[in-house]
Phi, psi and omega in degrees: 000127181276181184290323181297318179295322178296318181295318180295321180294318180295319180296320179295320179296319180297317181296317181296319180294319179297317179297322180294319180295317179298323179293322178294317181296319180295322180293321178296320179296320179295324180287326182280344182290137181292150178296142180290137181287142179292142181294140180295148179300137181279122179283167179295132183297320182291324179292317180294325177294322178295318180295322181296322178292322182286333184272358179296140181287329183272156181287144179223169182291127180295146181280145178285166180296324180293322178292319176300319181296320180292326179293321182267003182282139179293156182291337183283337182289135180265133179280134181279121181254129179297156183296331182292340182255004179294142179283148177273152177290165185297129177097337182288330183287347180263352181272131178274145178298130182278130177251145182290133180290135180292143179285170181296329180291329184278345183294137181280156180298327181294319179295322180294322180291326180292327182284339181287140177294143181265128180242141177253122183261123178260126180250123179247124183271342185253039178282130180230156179293147180251136178078016177076022181237129179271176181296324182280355180103347180283147182284146179248153181290134183294336182279350182293318185213135174227127181297139181268337180055037176081003180275133180299155181297325180285353181086176180258128180279109178270137179295135182280338182284139179253143180281119180266125180268134179269125177281146180287134176282139179293142177231144183241131176239143182220142175229127181256136175248115179228162177231179177291330177240164178291153180267140175288139183298316178301322178293320179295316180300315180295321182291315183295318178288335180286341180262009176101011178269151179233145178289147181242176180290337180283358180087016179236178176254145181223157171246130184248156175274188182293339180265001179090011180273140180284129180241330178227136178241142178235118183243167177282137181290337180268148179296141006268016177095000180259165180251150176282076185294337181280353179232069186291341184246015181281107183282350181279343180275138181223165176215147180285340180167180179233156180233131177262128186240131177233124179245119179263145003274161176231183178286349177251149180300145187302314180299322182291314182289329175294319177298319180296319181294319180294316179295322179294319179294325178293318179296319180296317181294324179292318183285330179265359181060051180237192181226164182260136179226159176272188183294338180263017178064032173263139182295131181275134175257174179295326178293326178292320178294322177293325177295325176294321177296316179296323179295323177293321178295317179295324179294320179290330182276353182290156181295139181268000000 
């Protein structure tokens, strides 16, 4: 037997001895404890309640003879309950007393009239045959009756005056771009095509809408107003300036196309280092450009 087995055996002996000692101590305590006293007899609940009421120091409402009788009544005696207070069996309290349905002979005339459906009869005195056919099948003369469809017999008085529409008069706006020196033609050609203009068959540059219609024209300020489109790189050619022309109306709304022309003229003047002038060679101010915008708005708002 090795040391581990010896230690386990000693531990088991100690545990068994401890359990045995605890059992002996518990048995001695149970023997030394006094016997439990018997519970006192329980008096009648109703009698003790009666005594408690009678022994109160303060005055209380005296009990009636029927209440006294119930307190001293034995449990075996059954209390007589009147029939009116008897409980109903399950489901009976939900059933309504059935009454005999009255026979047809017993029904009153008013009840019979109320049960009959009420009909509203519409009488039309001006009923006429439709489509030239009478009720009996015989044809009727078409001139006898013609539906009016709510139109008065005298007819509707239509105004004799006609609304005359005023056509918009064409208006022309122009912005000139000039500098202190003449512009070289290759630089002008590059600038105009760079702002979205395209050369046309007339020898000028134009701006087109999405449908290909010309809305803005740019011509040469020098006579005859055309550009040498066949010589795009000739540096010997020069021009004093270009003029942007807008003729209203166009396929684009006047305020929008006016805004495009003003912005295009500004880009051209910045790239060519020039200035903006009106048709009479007067320098354009910001107020003048705003007046052109207002004129386009007024033109669009005019009666068509």
